[in-house]
C-alpha positions in Angstrom: 0.1 0.4 -0.3 1.2 3.7 -0.7 1.7 5.8 3.0 3.1 8.8 3.1 5.7 9.4 5.5 6.0 12.2 8.4 8.1 14.5 6.0 5.3 13.7 3.4 8.0 11.6 0.9 5.2 8.8 -0.5 6.2 5.1 0.1 5.4 1.9 -0.5 4.5 -0.1 1.8 4.2 -4.4 1.7 4.6 -7.7 3.1 6.6 -10.7 2.1 4.2 -13.6 0.8 7.8 -16.0 2.1 5.3 -16.1 5.3 2.3 -18.6 3.8 4.8 -19.4 0.2 3.6 -21.4 -2.8 5.3 -23.1 -5.1 3.1 -22.6 -8.3 1.0 -20.7 -10.3 -2.0 -22.1 -8.7 -0.8 -22.4 -5.4 0.3 -18.5 -5.3 -2.3 -17.5 -6.5 -4.4 -19.0 -4.3 -2.3 -18.3 -1.3 -3.4 -14.7 -2.9 -7.5 -15.7 -2.2 -7.2 -16.9 1.3 -4.4 -14.2 3.0 -3.6 -11.5 0.8 -7.4 -10.3 0.2 -8.2 -10.9 3.6 -5.6 -9.0 4.9 -6.4 -6.0 2.4 -10.1 -5.9 4.0 -8.8 -5.9 7.5 -6.4 -2.9 6.5 -9.7 -1.1 5.0 -7.5 0.1 2.3 -7.6 -0.8 -1.7 -4.8 -1.6 -2.7 -2.2 -3.8 -0.8 1.5 -4.2 -1.6 2.9 -7.6 -1.7 6.7 -8.9 -1.4 6.0 -11.2 -3.9 8.5 -14.7 -3.5 8.3 -16.9 -6.1 10.1 -19.6 -6.7 13.0 -20.7 -8.9 10.9 -23.9 -11.7 7.6 -21.3 -11.4 10.4 -17.8 -12.1 11.7 -19.4 -14.9 8.4 -20.5 -16.2 7.0 -16.7 -16.2 9.9 -15.2 -17.1 9.5 -17.4 -20.8 5.6 -16.3 -21.1 4.2 -13.0 -21.2 0.7 -13.7 -21.7 1.1 -15.8 -18.0 2.7 -13.0 -16.6 -0.3 -10.7 -17.9 -2.7 -13.0 -16.7 -0.5 -12.6 -12.4 -0.4 -9.0 -13.1 -4.3 -9.3 -14.2 -4.9 -11.8 -11.0 -3.7 -9.3 -8.2 -5.4 -5.7 -10.1 -8.9 -7.7 -9.7 -7.6 -8.0 -6.1 -6.6 -5.0 -5.3 -3.2 -5.7 -4.8 -0.2 -4.2 -6.6 3.6 -5.3 -6.7 6.7 -3.0 -6.7 9.4 -5.6 -4.9 10.6 -9.8 -4.8 12.2 -11.7 -2.6 14.8 -13.0 -4.3 16.5 -14.7 -1.1 15.5 -18.2 -1.1 15.9 -20.4 -4.9 12.4 -22.5 -3.7 11.0 -24.0 -0.6 12.7 -25.8 2.2 12.3 -30.0 1.3 12.9 -32.4 3.6 14.7 -33.1 5.3 15.0 -30.3 6.0 19.3 -28.6 5.2 19.0 -25.5 7.4 22.1 -23.9 5.0 20.0 -24.5 2.0 18.9 -21.0 1.9 22.3 -19.7 0.5 22.0 -22.0 -2.4 23.0 -21.5 -5.0 25.2 -19.0 -4.1 26.4 -15.7 -6.4 29.3 -17.9 -8.2 26.9 -19.5 -10.4 24.9 -18.5 -13.2 21.5 -20.3 -11.6 21.8 -17.2 -8.9 22.4 -15.2 -12.0 19.3 -16.3 -14.1 17.1 -16.5 -11.4 17.3 -13.2 -10.4 17.3 -11.2 -14.0 13.9 -13.9 -14.3 13.3 -12.2 -11.5 13.4 -8.6 -13.0 11.7 -9.2 -15.4 9.0 -10.8 -14.0 8.3 -7.5 -11.7 9.0 -5.0 -15.3 5.4 -6.8 -15.6 3.8 -6.3 -12.3 4.7 -3.4 -11.4 2.0 -0.9 -11.3 2.6 1.8 -14.4 2.7 4.9 -11.7 5.8 3.2 -9.6 9.6 5.0 -10.1 11.1 1.9 -9.8 10.9 -2.0 -8.4 13.3 -4.2 -6.0 15.1 -7.4 -6.3 16.5 -8.3 -3.4 19.0 -11.1 -2.7 21.5 -13.0 -0.6 25.4 -11.3 0.2 26.7 -13.3 -1.9 27.0 -16.1 -0.1 27.6 -18.0 3.0 31.2 -17.7 4.8 33.1 -21.0 4.3 33.9 -21.4 2.3 34.7 -18.7 0.2 37.9 -18.0 -0.8 39.6 -15.6 -3.7 38.2 -17.7 -6.1 34.6 -17.4 -5.2 35.5 -14.1 -4.8 36.4 -13.5 -8.6 33.4 -15.4 -9.4 30.5 -13.9 -7.8 32.2 -10.1 -9.2 31.9 -11.2 -13.0 27.9 -12.4 -12.2 27.6 -8.7 -10.4 28.8 -7.0 -13.6 26.8 -9.4 -15.2 24.0 -9.2 -13.3 24.0 -4.7 -13.9 24.4 -5.3 -17.2 21.0 -8.1 -17.5 19.2 -4.7 -15.7 20.3 -2.0 -17.9 19.3 -4.3 -20.6 15.7 -4.5 -18.9 15.5 -0.9 -18.6 16.8 -0.1 -22.6 13.9 -3.5 -23.8 11.3 -1.6 -21.1 11.5 1.6 -20.1 11.5 0.3 -16.3 14.3 0.2 -14.0 14.3 -2.6 -11.1 17.3 -3.0 -8.8 19.3 -5.3 -7.1 19.5 -5.1 -3.5 21.9 -7.4 -1.2 21.1 -7.7 2.4 23.7 -8.6 5.0 23.0 -11.3 7.2 24.2 -12.9 10.2 26.7 -15.9 8.6 27.4 -14.4 4.4 29.9 -13.1 2.8 28.5 -10.1 3.9 27.2 -9.4 7.6 27.2 -5.8 8.4 26.8 -2.9 6.6 30.7 -2.6 6.3 31.1 -5.6 4.7 28.1 -4.8 2.8 30.5 -1.6 1.2 33.3 -3.3 0.7 31.6 -6.6 -1.2 29.9 -3.6 -3.7 32.9 -1.6 -4.3 33.4 -0.9 -7.3 29.6 -2.2 -8.7 27.3 -0.7 -11.1 25.7 1.4 -7.8 22.9 2.5 -10.5 21.5 -1.3 -10.2 23.2 -2.6 -7.4 23.0 -1.8 -3.3 21.6 -3.0 -0.6 18.3 -4.5 1.2 18.8 -3.4 4.3 17.3 -6.2 7.2 15.7 -4.6 10.3 16.5 -8.1 12.4 20.3 -8.4 10.6 21.3 -4.8 11.7 20.0 -5.9 14.9 21.5 -9.2 15.1 25.0 -7.1 14.1 24.6 -4.7 17.2 25.1 -1.6 14.4 23.9 1.6 15.1 21.2 2.3 12.8 23.1 5.9 12.4 26.4 4.8 12.2 25.2 1.8 9.3 22.7 4.2 7.4 25.7 7.4 7.1 28.4 4.1 6.5 26.1 3.5 3.8 25.6 7.0 2.1 29.3 7.6 2.3 30.7 5.4 0.4 27.1 5.9 -1.9 26.1 3.0 -1.9 21.6 3.0 -2.4 20.1 1.2 0.8 17.4 -0.1 -2.6 14.8 -1.9 0.0 14.2 -2.4 3.6 13.1 -5.1 5.3 10.9 -4.4 8.1 11.8 -7.2 10.6 13.1 -7.9 14.9 14.7 -10.4 16.3 14.6 -11.5 19.3 16.4 -10.1 21.8 17.5 -12.0 25.5 20.1 -9.9 28.6 19.9 -13.0 30.6 20.2 -15.9 28.9 20.9 -18.3 32.1 17.9 -16.9 33.4 16.1 -17.0 30.2 17.1 -20.9 29.2 13.2 -22.6 29.4 12.0 -20.3 27.7 14.7 -19.6 24.9 14.0 -23.5 24.3 11.2 -23.1 23.1 12.7 -21.1 19.9 15.1 -23.4 18.7 13.6 -25.1 15.7 15.3 -27.7 13.0 13.8 -25.8 10.3 15.7 -22.4 10.5 18.9 -21.3 11.6 18.6 -18.8 14.0 21.8 -17.4 15.0 22.7 -15.5 17.8 25.3 -12.2 18.2 26.2 -11.9 21.7 26.6 -8.2 22.6 30.6 -9.2 23.8 31.3 -10.2 20.1 30.3 -14.3 20.7 29.1 -15.2 17.6 27.2 -18.5 17.2 25.9 -19.9 13.2 22.4 -20.9 15.7 20.1 -20.6 18.6 20.5 -24.7 20.1 24.6 -24.2 19.4 24.6 -21.0 21.3 22.5 -22.3 24.9 25.2 -25.7 24.2 28.2 -22.9 24.1 26.5 -20.7 26.2 28.4 -17.0 25.3 27.5 -14.3 28.2 24.5 -12.0 27.2 23.0 -10.0 25.9 22.2 -12.1 23.4 20.4 -11.3 19.6 18.7 -14.0 18.0 17.6 -13.8 14.4 14.4 -14.8 14.8 12.0 -12.8 13.5 9.5 -12.0 16.0 5.8 -10.5 15.1 5.9 -6.1 14.7 3.0 -5.5 17.0 3.2 -8.4 20.2 6.4 -8.6 22.5 7.5 -12.1 22.3 6.9 -13.5 26.3 8.7 -12.6 29.5 11.8 -12.4 30.2 12.8 -12.1 26.7 11.9 -9.3 24.1 12.2 -7.9 20.6 14.7 -4.8 19.1 11.5 -3.4 17.8 13.7 0.5 19.6 16.2 -0.5 17.3 13.7 -0.7 14.2 12.4 2.8 15.3 15.4 3.8 15.3 16.0 3.4 11.6 12.8 3.8 10.5 13.6 6.9 11.6 17.1 7.7 9.9 16.8 5.9 6.4 16.0 6.7 3.6 14.1 4.3 1.0 10.8 4.5 -1.1 9.9 -0.1 -0.1 9.5 -1.5 2.9 8.5 -4.7 3.2 7.0 -6.5 6.3 9.4 -9.9 6.7 7.8 -12.1 9.3 8.2 -15.3 7.9 8.3 -17.2 11.0 4.9 -17.0 12.1 4.8 -20.7 11.4 7.3 -22.2 13.6 6.8 -19.4 16.7 6.1 -21.3 20.6 2.9 -23.1 20.7 0.4 -20.6 21.7 2.0 -17.8 19.5 1.6 -19.7 16.6 -1.4 -18.9 14.1 -3.1 -21.8 13.8 -6.0 -21.2 11.5 -5.8 -18.7 7.9 -7.9 -16.1 9.3 -5.6 -16.1 12.7 -2.4 -15.8 10.0 -4.0 -12.4 8.1 -4.9 -10.9 11.6 -1.2 -11.1 12.4 0.2 -9.4 8.9 -2.4 -7.3 9.5 -1.0 -6.0 12.5 2.1 -6.1 11.5 2.0 -4.3 8.4 -1.1 -1.5 10.6 1.7 -1.2 12.8 4.9 -0.5 10.8 2.3 1.8 9.0 1.5 3.9 11.6 5.6 4.3 12.6 6.7 5.5 8.9 3.5 7.8 9.1 4.3 8.9 12.7 0.2 7.9 13.7 1.7 5.7 17.4 1.2 7.1 20.2 
């Protein structure tokens, strides 16, 4: 949906559909009816923004078939839905047995990642509303940090050059601009904004920039203003903001019984302490027990606090929204279905309520309507 920030700037606000993923076009359209329309109705808005996630096979099919893209655009329009951003981080859905690191593959050393991302850009050109200035596609920050060699770095740089060339060709052919946003994440080649600056130095920053995930920023213990200033000084644009909050705990020892409820097998929950200790998953942190406080890469609902003694990084999230300059904001809480029992939605209606609550909270933060 379109909102105006307190300073009067118009921005796009959406939610990422990886919270209710589908892997083919009928499934995607079905999810629109089950969730997106219900969320729009709860918010009382004529048009709701979506940050679509498209698995690689359906993205390849859509990129090759203009008529099918037109059909998807029509399905969105008739439901009062619009798309200016796509989530291109997960290449495909998690399959059983779950391998948590699979979300980082294929990485940016491979042509598969390049092809997938350019497919998304081609699709987005036809999905964007006519009055949208530009589109965005978020993606992983090159790769998981291990293994990473000089050869890996060189291969990734070649892929980024080819990506920028492909985006420029799409713009020349269609007159529509799509930018790709690399999303720093704990444990990856680029975990911090400083590493993102190094990663993107010398690239085409008219086409490439950063997706600032605010839960990831918190887990890196970065100050929002310093991070935003660092990117601006380096000339790296913030193409997209993932509006998200991480789990936080001051005393992990005292909170252990509650924390254990968040250790689950599907997603990585990288854990970072204020003192610089790093664990690649919550169960590892619970085993190693570094001194607190901790921040945990577990996207928690924005508008409802976790059970005490846990908290969320929403104060940092508010600070970041106040200083960041961006026109695409995408709420990304994909962990609703792995929340501890009692906090997890048990029906589509409850999940729609939760998504609507997060969007309303974010809208109020951006517009200044919060109390």
